[in-house]
C-alpha atoms as one frame of an Amber mdcrd trajectory, in Angstrom:
protein
 -65.578  26.655  -1.774 -63.909  28.826   0.415 -61.781  25.854   1.516 -60.874
  24.159  -2.099 -59.750  27.972  -3.469 -57.546  28.160  -0.714 -55.483  25.188
  -0.812 -55.163  25.599  -4.528 -51.907  28.119  -4.087 -49.686  26.091  -1.887
 -50.660  22.863  -4.127 -49.585  25.031  -7.353 -46.502  26.156  -5.036 -45.459
  22.855  -3.857 -45.255  21.202  -7.474 -42.301  23.745  -8.559 -40.558  23.089
  -5.372 -40.863  18.983  -5.983 -39.725  19.040  -9.297 -36.639  20.475  -7.845
 -36.003  18.097  -5.259 -35.986  15.740  -7.899 -33.603  17.220 -10.376 -31.653
  18.209  -6.852 -31.347  14.044  -6.484 -30.414  13.551 -10.286 -27.895  16.220
 -10.458 -25.876  15.076  -7.022 -25.103  11.718  -8.132 -23.758  12.630 -11.623
 -21.355  15.553 -10.445 -20.324  13.629  -7.773 -19.975  10.931 -10.618 -18.069
  12.704 -13.193 -16.163  14.356 -10.096 -14.626  10.730  -9.559 -13.902  10.020
 -12.365 -11.277  13.824 -12.850  -9.875  12.218  -9.591  -9.373   8.757 -10.907
  -7.836  10.256 -14.036  -6.227  12.598 -12.547  -3.909  10.536 -10.092  -4.023
   7.370 -13.368  -2.317   9.954 -16.170   1.168  10.314 -14.924   1.971   6.393
 -14.365  -0.350   6.269 -17.825   2.265   8.737 -18.982   4.925   6.842 -17.834
   4.198   3.987 -19.545   4.369   5.365 -22.922   7.170   7.205 -23.065   8.916
   4.129 -21.867   7.678   2.954 -25.276   8.947   5.468 -26.980  12.988   7.024
 -27.819  14.486   9.364 -26.200  13.976  12.094 -28.472  10.379  11.808 -28.006
   9.922  11.277 -24.472  12.339  14.665 -24.533  10.525  16.714 -27.689   8.565
  19.782 -26.357   5.660  19.476 -26.548   4.857  16.287 -25.941   4.777  13.411
 -28.604   1.702  11.573 -28.692   1.635   9.766 -32.078   5.338   7.055 -31.780
   5.839   4.540 -33.126   6.657   1.696 -30.395   9.691   0.517 -29.018  11.138
  -2.160 -27.209  14.804  -0.812 -27.101  14.547   1.157 -23.329  13.798  -2.215
 -22.242  16.545  -3.591 -23.639  18.843  -0.671 -22.145  17.537  -1.604 -18.580
  18.364  -4.721 -18.922  21.615  -4.353 -19.535  22.483  -1.988 -16.996  21.609
  -4.734 -14.871  18.449  -4.921 -13.033  18.545  -8.602 -12.112  20.442  -8.111
  -9.069  18.609  -5.946  -7.693  15.133  -7.287  -8.816  15.899  -9.985  -6.746
  17.386  -8.183  -3.496  13.949  -6.076  -3.936  12.179  -9.324  -4.042  13.506
 -11.579  -1.157  13.724  -7.759   1.270   9.938  -6.996   0.294   8.806 -10.755
   1.009  11.085 -12.318   2.921  10.100  -9.588   5.965   6.571  -9.693   5.265
   6.496 -12.834   6.614   8.407 -12.285   8.916   6.410  -8.838   9.844   2.638
 -11.660   9.957   4.909 -14.369  11.891   5.659 -11.649  15.025   3.010  -8.928
  14.766  -0.116 -11.861  14.673   0.576 -13.606  17.990   1.034  -9.550  19.196
  -2.016  -8.959  17.880  -3.948 -12.001  18.602  -2.869 -10.893  22.670  -3.779
  -7.772  22.628  -7.097  -7.870  21.848  -8.126 -11.132  23.067  -6.065 -11.113
  26.193  -5.614  -7.217  26.984  -4.028  -6.461  29.427  -3.845  -3.630  32.188
  -1.584  -1.270  30.010  -2.467  -2.592  27.316  -2.938   1.281  25.612   0.448
   2.142  26.497   1.556  -0.885  24.646  -0.365   0.441  21.742   0.873   3.440
  21.972   4.742   3.010  22.227   4.767   0.595  19.364   2.286   3.630  17.285
   5.252   5.891  18.455   8.323   3.931  16.913   7.024   5.762  13.883   6.889
   9.431  14.766  10.267   9.296  14.386  12.011  10.787  11.253  13.716   8.445
   9.933  16.844  11.004   8.537  17.436  11.498  13.040  17.995   7.568  12.876
  20.151   7.043   9.711  23.028   8.261  11.664  23.179   5.638  14.941  21.773
   3.233  12.680  24.609   2.853   9.844  27.814   2.688  12.527  25.761  -0.091
  14.609  25.656  -1.533  10.707  28.675  -0.331   9.906  30.744  -1.536  13.109
  29.143  -5.259  12.684  29.626  -6.193   9.089  25.977  -6.230   7.959  26.961
  -2.356   5.485  25.482  -3.236   1.848  24.060  -6.084   3.336  20.541  -7.258
   2.117  19.610  -8.644   5.683  20.205  -5.577   7.372  17.230  -4.371   5.423
  14.965  -6.791   5.840  16.062  -6.685   9.703  15.030  -2.491   8.752  12.343
  -3.351   6.737  10.270  -5.626  10.020  10.362  -3.309  12.049   9.301  -0.047
  10.355   6.218  -2.620   9.153   5.600  -4.019  12.594   4.059  -1.587  14.346
   0.996  -0.300  11.768   0.701  -4.602  10.800  -0.055  -5.173  15.094  -2.152
  -2.479  14.721  -4.066  -3.579  11.252  -4.762  -7.024  13.143  -5.290  -6.249
  16.208  -9.055  -4.316  15.373  -9.322  -7.568  13.060  -8.458  -9.557  15.491
 -11.649  -6.957  17.758 -13.954  -7.970  15.058 -14.232 -11.825  16.107 -16.849
 -13.181  17.908 -16.505 -14.170  21.167 -18.476 -16.573  21.628 -16.256 -18.503
  18.241 -13.546 -18.875  21.502 -15.671 -19.414  24.557 -17.039 -22.666  22.412
 -13.572 -23.301  20.714 -12.208 -23.350  24.644 -14.764 -25.768  25.472 -14.986
 -28.006  23.159 -11.311 -28.436  24.444  -9.019 -26.616  22.199  -5.872 -24.904
  23.396  -4.856 -21.135  21.766  -3.134 -22.045  19.904  -4.677 -23.915  17.751
  -8.037 -21.380  17.747  -5.677 -19.583  16.664  -5.059 -21.492  14.032  -7.955
 -23.028  13.128 -10.804 -20.930  14.488  -9.215 -17.341  13.759  -7.383 -17.014
  11.452  -9.545 -18.025   8.447 -11.896 -15.371   9.989  -9.504 -12.591   9.420
  -7.165 -14.453   6.590  -8.667 -11.428   4.361  -7.564  -9.280   7.454  -3.871
 -10.625   6.786  -3.824  -9.572   2.891  -4.218  -6.667   3.435  -1.991  -6.568
   6.175   0.533  -8.300   3.905  -0.615  -5.698   0.768   0.284  -2.946   2.619
   3.606  -4.179   4.146   4.774  -5.223   0.395   4.076  -1.978  -0.685   6.058
  -0.167   1.436   9.158  -2.847   1.449   9.025  -2.202  -2.164   8.903   1.244
  -2.749  11.370   2.348   0.648  14.138   4.362  -0.807  16.290   6.191   2.381
  17.663   2.989   3.745  18.410   1.346   0.735  21.201   4.253  -0.893  22.512
   4.769   3.009  22.879   1.668   3.590  23.938  -0.357   0.352  26.407  -0.850
  -2.503  26.878  -3.023  -5.605  25.477  -6.170  -3.410  21.885  -5.543  -1.948
  21.074  -2.326  -3.750  17.058  -2.294  -4.224  14.685  -1.422  -7.862  14.239
   2.321  -6.049  18.658   2.394  -5.706  18.313   1.128  -9.121  16.741   3.767
 -10.605  18.679   6.895  -9.800  21.624   5.253 -12.097  19.313   6.819 -14.965
  19.759  10.563 -13.351  23.184  11.162 -14.106  25.417  13.719 -14.520  24.672
  14.758 -18.016  21.139  14.708 -17.465  17.908  12.919 -17.102  16.925   9.930
 -19.903  13.328   9.825 -19.453  12.282   6.747 -21.584  15.441   4.843 -19.717
  14.318   5.500 -16.307  10.175   5.444 -17.707  10.904   2.029 -18.565  13.066
   1.135 -15.580  10.184   2.963 -13.805   7.293   0.370 -15.087   9.339  -2.793
 -14.917  10.083  -1.552 -11.242   6.423  -0.810 -11.024   5.314  -4.565 -12.333
   5.750  -6.936  -9.291   3.427  -4.644  -6.557   0.701  -3.894  -9.502   0.121
  -7.985  -9.951   0.325  -8.101  -6.600  -2.021  -6.332  -5.762  -4.218  -7.215
  -8.827  -4.331 -11.000  -7.788  -5.035 -10.295  -4.230  -6.905  -7.760  -5.073
 -10.370  -9.477  -3.599  -9.549 -10.019  -0.302  -7.611  -6.943  -0.091 -10.699
  -5.111  -0.640 -12.445  -7.497   2.097  -9.634  -7.038   4.147 -10.632  -3.154
   4.317 -13.527  -3.305   5.133 -13.513  -6.212   7.605 -15.487  -4.815  10.674
 -17.613  -2.023   8.322 -20.073  -3.621   8.299 -21.874  -5.099  11.932
């Protein structure tokens, strides 16, 4: 009886503690989910407001307090198309697609060599690649401008293609090398024993395995190239202007045209959003490639 009496308080004390643990266990995920939604809405709200403003009149867009109930209109989109968005859109598409293809064409063999056939100074080579991203672009714009002007490629789309390729190549090599490192070495040995050349091994064995990583790398390069503004605004004008430079037209000395700028920005963001939506499955696979072994 004495033993039973001594255990009774301990058992009674442990029950509230267990209930508190279960309560905190249930509360933690709920708070985390709520915080995640708040952050997601906070990040998405500016984009949503931009899209809504694109369908407002200029008066509604600049009203204070903001107008939440309004009659949608396509007037601003018509104004944007009348302003000549076509050449800017074509230049952005050309520079982005061609530079991304060149980056993949150059980064694939480089990353394959640095991962599958490393040499003594591999780490030094990798550091050299990434160190080129450490130089501020503004520090290099003057010599780049002088060189481009001397060779007669000022306001030329190929200038942007070369610069965008050089800009994205280091990060592409680093990303693709991490994907190549996740390929089992046994596959390469089996392909070699079957008599496959190095090029055939890369094309038929390695690339299909890391295809999600290639899509992820390509999408990152597309986003960086499409949004690039500094080179475009300093090295182009009428002939090779891109979408970011087109948006500047709506910031005038007379003021800021919010509705027109929102319509132009919506159209500018649409191709990248579509590309991300189309490649979302490959993007998720690529970004998580090698995370679980």
